[in-house]
C-alpha positions as CSV (number, residue, x, y, z in Angstrom):
1,H,0.2,0.1,0.2
2,L,2.9,2.3,0.8
3,Y,4.2,2.0,-2.6
4,F,1.0,3.4,-4.5
5,L,1.0,6.3,-1.9
6,L,4.9,7.2,-3.0
7,T,4.2,6.9,-6.5
8,P,2.5,9.9,-7.4
9,L,4.9,11.9,-4.9
10,T,7.6,10.7,-6.6
11,A,6.3,11.8,-10.1
12,V,5.5,15.2,-8.7
13,L,9.3,15.7,-7.2
14,A,10.7,14.4,-10.6
15,S,8.7,16.8,-12.5
16,Q,9.7,20.0,-10.4
17,I,13.3,19.0,-10.3
18,K,13.4,18.3,-13.9
19,K,11.4,21.8,-14.3
20,H,14.1,23.7,-12.1
21,F,16.9,22.4,-14.4
22,C,15.7,23.4,-17.7
23,W,17.5,25.6,-20.5
24,G,15.4,27.4,-22.9
25,V,14.3,30.3,-24.6
26,T,11.1,31.3,-26.0
27,Y,10.5,34.1,-29.1
28,T,7.3,36.3,-28.9
29,S,7.3,35.8,-32.6
30,T,9.5,33.6,-34.8
31,N,8.8,35.8,-38.0
32,I,8.8,39.6,-38.3
33,C,8.3,41.8,-41.1
34,A,9.2,45.8,-40.9
35,V,9.5,48.4,-43.5
36,E,13.0,50.1,-44.3
37,G,13.4,53.0,-41.7
38,S,11.7,51.9,-39.3
39,T,12.3,50.1,-35.6
40,V,11.5,46.7,-35.0
41,D,11.4,45.2,-31.3
42,I,12.5,41.6,-31.0
43,S,11.7,39.8,-27.8
44,C,11.7,37.0,-25.8
45,S,12.1,35.3,-22.3
46,Y,14.3,32.7,-21.0
47,I,15.0,29.9,-18.4
48,Y,17.8,28.3,-16.9
49,P,18.7,26.1,-13.6
50,P,18.7,28.1,-10.3
51,T,21.8,27.3,-9.1
52,Y,23.7,29.3,-12.0
53,K,23.8,33.1,-12.7
54,V,23.5,34.9,-15.6
55,V,26.9,37.0,-16.3
56,R,26.0,38.4,-19.8
57,I,23.3,38.1,-22.2
58,I,23.7,39.1,-26.1
59,W,21.5,39.2,-29.5
60,T,23.6,38.2,-32.4
61,T,23.3,36.8,-36.1
62,K,25.5,34.1,-35.9
63,G,23.6,31.7,-33.9
64,H,25.5,28.8,-34.8
65,E,29.1,30.0,-33.8
66,S,30.6,29.2,-30.3
67,Q,31.5,33.0,-29.6
68,P,29.0,34.8,-31.8
69,L,29.6,38.5,-32.2
70,D,27.3,40.9,-29.7
71,L,25.4,43.3,-32.0
72,R,26.3,46.1,-30.2
73,E,29.8,45.8,-30.8
74,D,29.3,44.9,-34.6
75,P,29.5,48.1,-36.5
76,Q,27.2,47.6,-38.8
77,Y,24.4,47.5,-35.9
78,S,26.4,49.3,-32.6
79,K,24.6,52.9,-32.7
80,R,21.4,51.6,-34.1
81,V,20.7,48.8,-31.1
82,R,19.7,48.6,-27.8
83,Y,18.7,45.9,-25.3
84,H,15.9,46.3,-22.6
85,C,16.3,42.9,-20.6
86,S,14.7,42.1,-17.0
87,N,13.1,39.3,-15.0
88,N,13.9,36.5,-17.7
89,N,12.8,38.6,-20.4
90,C,14.7,40.6,-23.0
91,T,14.2,43.0,-26.1
92,L,16.2,43.5,-29.0
93,T,15.5,46.9,-30.7
94,I,16.8,48.1,-33.8
95,K,16.3,51.6,-35.2
96,H,16.5,53.0,-39.1
97,L,15.9,49.3,-40.4
98,S,17.6,48.7,-44.0
99,S,17.2,45.8,-46.2
100,S,20.2,44.4,-45.1
101,D,19.5,43.9,-41.8
102,S,17.2,41.2,-43.4
103,G,18.3,37.8,-41.8
104,Q,18.0,35.5,-38.4
105,Y,18.3,36.7,-35.1
106,F,19.2,34.7,-31.8
107,F,19.2,35.7,-28.0
108,R,22.2,34.0,-26.2
109,F,22.9,34.0,-22.4
110,I,26.2,33.3,-20.4
111,T,25.9,32.0,-16.8
112,D,28.8,31.7,-14.3
113,K,29.5,28.3,-14.8
114,W,31.7,26.6,-18.0
115,N,28.9,24.7,-19.0
116,G,26.1,27.4,-18.5
117,R,25.8,29.0,-22.0
118,F,22.7,28.7,-24.2
119,T,21.4,30.2,-27.3
120,G,17.7,30.3,-28.6
121,Q,17.3,28.1,-31.8
122,P,16.1,28.7,-34.5
123,G,16.2,32.5,-33.7
124,V,13.8,35.2,-35.2
125,T,13.7,35.7,-39.2
126,L,13.3,39.2,-39.8
127,T,12.2,40.9,-43.0
128,V,12.6,44.1,-44.0
129,T,10.9,45.5,-47.0
130,D,11.2,48.7,-49.2
131,V,9.0,51.6,-48.0
132,L,6.5,51.6,-50.8
133,N,7.0,55.0,-52.5
134,V,4.5,57.3,-54.7
135,P,4.4,55.8,-58.5
136,S,5.5,57.7,-61.5
137,V,4.2,57.2,-65.2
138,S,6.3,58.1,-68.2
139,V,4.7,57.8,-71.8
140,S,6.3,56.2,-74.5
141,P,6.9,57.4,-77.5
142,S,7.7,60.6,-75.4
143,G,7.7,62.7,-78.3
144,E,4.7,63.3,-81.2
145,I,2.0,60.7,-81.1
146,M,0.9,59.7,-84.4
147,E,-2.7,59.0,-85.4
148,N,-3.2,55.0,-85.0
149,S,0.1,54.5,-83.4
150,S,0.7,52.6,-80.1
151,V,1.1,54.2,-76.7
152,T,2.8,52.5,-73.7
153,L,2.3,54.0,-70.2
154,T,4.7,52.3,-67.6
155,C,4.4,52.6,-63.8
156,S,7.5,52.8,-62.0
157,N,8.1,52.6,-58.0
158,D,11.5,52.1,-56.7
159,A,10.3,49.5,-54.2
160,T,12.1,46.5,-55.4
161,Q,12.2,43.9,-52.8
162,S,8.5,43.6,-52.4
163,R,5.8,42.0,-54.6
164,I,4.1,45.0,-55.9
165,N,0.4,45.1,-57.6
166,T,0.0,48.0,-60.1
167,T,-3.7,49.0,-61.4
168,W,-4.4,51.4,-64.1
169,Y,-7.0,54.1,-63.9
170,K,-8.6,56.3,-66.4
171,N,-10.9,59.4,-65.4
172,K,-10.3,58.5,-61.9
173,E,-13.0,55.6,-62.1
174,T,-12.6,53.2,-64.6
175,V,-10.0,50.1,-63.9
176,V,-8.2,49.8,-67.7
177,G,-5.9,47.6,-66.9
178,L,-3.6,45.5,-64.3
179,G,0.4,45.1,-64.4
180,P,3.6,47.6,-64.9
181,Q,2.6,48.4,-68.3
182,L,-0.6,49.6,-70.1
183,V,-0.6,49.7,-73.7
184,L,-3.0,51.9,-76.4
185,Q,-3.0,50.0,-79.4
186,S,-3.7,52.1,-82.9
187,I,-4.5,55.3,-80.3
188,R,-8.2,57.1,-81.0
189,S,-10.3,59.8,-79.8
190,S,-11.8,57.3,-77.0
191,D,-8.5,57.1,-75.7
192,S,-8.5,60.5,-74.4
193,G,-8.5,60.8,-70.7
194,Q,-6.5,61.2,-67.9
195,Y,-5.2,57.8,-66.7
196,Y,-3.0,57.1,-63.4
197,C,-1.4,54.0,-61.4
198,T,-1.8,52.5,-58.2
199,S,1.0,50.5,-56.6
200,E,-0.2,48.0,-53.6
201,N,1.7,45.9,-51.4
202,E,1.2,44.2,-48.0
203,W,2.3,47.8,-46.5
204,G,-0.2,49.7,-48.2
205,K,-1.5,51.5,-51.5
206,R,0.4,54.6,-53.5
207,T,-1.5,56.4,-56.1
208,S,0.4,58.5,-59.0
209,Q,0.3,61.8,-60.3
210,L,-2.5,62.5,-63.1
211,I,-1.3,62.0,-66.6
212,S,-3.2,63.1,-69.8
213,I,-3.8,61.3,-72.9
214,D,-4.8,63.8,-75.7
215,T,-6.0,62.6,-78.9
216,I,-7.5,64.9,-81.7
217,D,-9.9,64.9,-84.3
218,V,-9.8,67.0,-88.0
219,S,-12.7,67.4,-90.0
220,V,-13.7,69.5,-93.0
221,S,-16.8,71.8,-93.3
222,L,-17.8,70.3,-96.2
223,H,-19.0,66.8,-97.0
224,G,-18.7,65.0,-100.3
225,A,-16.9,66.9,-103.4
226,I,-15.1,70.0,-102.7
227,V,-15.4,72.5,-105.6
228,E,-13.1,75.3,-107.0
229,G,-14.2,78.6,-105.2
230,S,-16.1,76.9,-102.1
231,S,-15.7,78.2,-98.9
232,V,-13.9,75.4,-97.0
233,T,-12.9,75.1,-93.2
234,L,-10.6,72.7,-91.8
235,T,-11.3,72.1,-87.9
236,C,-8.7,70.7,-85.4
237,S,-10.2,70.0,-82.1
238,S,-9.0,68.0,-78.9
239,D,-9.8,67.6,-75.3
240,A,-6.6,68.3,-74.3
241,N,-5.9,69.9,-70.6
242,P,-4.6,72.3,-70.4
243,A,-5.8,73.9,-73.7
244,A,-3.4,72.9,-76.7
245,S,-2.3,75.0,-79.4
246,Y,-2.6,73.8,-83.1
247,T,-0.2,73.9,-86.2
248,W,-1.5,73.0,-89.9
249,Y,0.5,71.6,-92.5
250,R,0.0,71.0,-96.2
251,N,2.4,68.2,-97.6
252,H,4.5,69.1,-94.6
253,H,5.0,72.8,-95.1
254,K,4.0,74.8,-92.2
255,L,0.7,77.1,-93.0
256,A,-0.7,78.4,-89.5
257,H,-0.2,78.3,-85.6
258,G,-2.2,79.6,-83.0
259,P,-5.0,78.8,-80.3
260,E,-7.4,78.3,-82.8
261,G,-7.8,74.7,-84.1
262,T,-9.4,76.0,-87.8
263,Y,-7.9,76.7,-91.3
264,H,-10.4,78.8,-93.8
265,F,-10.2,78.9,-97.1
266,P,-12.3,81.7,-98.3
267,S,-12.4,80.6,-101.9
268,I,-10.8,77.2,-102.5
269,S,-8.6,76.4,-105.7
270,W,-7.7,73.2,-107.6
271,E,-3.9,74.1,-106.2
272,D,-5.3,74.2,-102.9
273,R,-5.7,70.2,-103.1
274,G,-3.1,67.8,-100.9
275,T,-2.8,66.1,-97.8
276,Y,-3.5,68.7,-94.7
277,S,-2.1,68.0,-91.2
278,C,-3.0,69.2,-87.6
279,K,-0.4,69.1,-84.8
280,S,-2.1,69.9,-81.4
281,E,0.5,70.6,-78.6
282,N,0.7,71.5,-75.0
283,K,3.2,70.6,-71.8
284,H,1.8,67.0,-71.8
285,G,3.0,66.3,-75.4
286,T,2.1,66.5,-78.9
287,M,-0.2,64.4,-81.6
288,S,-1.1,64.7,-85.1
289,L,-3.7,63.6,-87.7
290,S,-3.7,64.0,-91.1
291,R,-6.8,64.4,-94.0
292,P,-6.4,64.3,-97.7
293,V,-8.4,67.5,-99.5
294,D,-9.3,66.7,-103.2
295,V,-10.9,69.7,-105.3
296,Q,-12.6,69.3,-108.4
297,C,-12.4,72.0,-111.1
298,K,-15.8,73.3,-111.6
299,D,-15.8,72.2,-115.6
300,K,-15.0,68.7,-114.9
301,L,-18.6,68.6,-112.7
302,V,-21.0,67.1,-114.6
303,D,-24.9,67.7,-113.7
């Protein structure tokens, strides 16, 4: 009977003895993500036998070395780290994070006995990502946009360490594309508008400035045959913002330039026939559109 009374007591004592003689480090989190330029705290608690006395504690990135370097003595970290330790808890604070700080971090304590050293494995993985900057938009080709040509808009962000999702919008509402580039094939008047892109990752979402894509339209005041002596007006218009200036050309020779997009023939002649081009231009760029003008002689008309 005495045997059965002692067994539970023996188990309890053995458990308590084992507990008192444990060594261990428990990290608050084993995976931490932070943004460049920010401050991060890496925390842990630790236990050791009561007959030992801790004489030194360190944080290190060299957890598998017998004598790892204390971050407070590492030139890469010394001016940016602080330890906050008490009551078997310790926190490492790292300021002004950069992408090179990504890696493994380990807590290690050393006691007053030769066999009393312990490093917490597997440590804490710190991942430092780029700050998500405001994206910028570029247009290619950067010069004059010709009718039926293709225009490529590119959304750029300096954050290269993290995955970025890019979305394109037109006129502040309509989603018109996904990915870093938006290609407008065979550009036409319906492509006119204000475009912008957004960059988004796990840290947030940023929006670019608006960029205007302005197309133009050229029309002739008369429909059908243009006869010698007729009064004819060529009209060039656009939705440009700010307002565009217009230049008219005939067979590549400059005719007129100004804020009005019209070119008027009080009495058109057969010699005025040819290809007329209008170039619309403002601070965002230029675009050209051409139309043929055919003039028929009066004596060639058939009633």
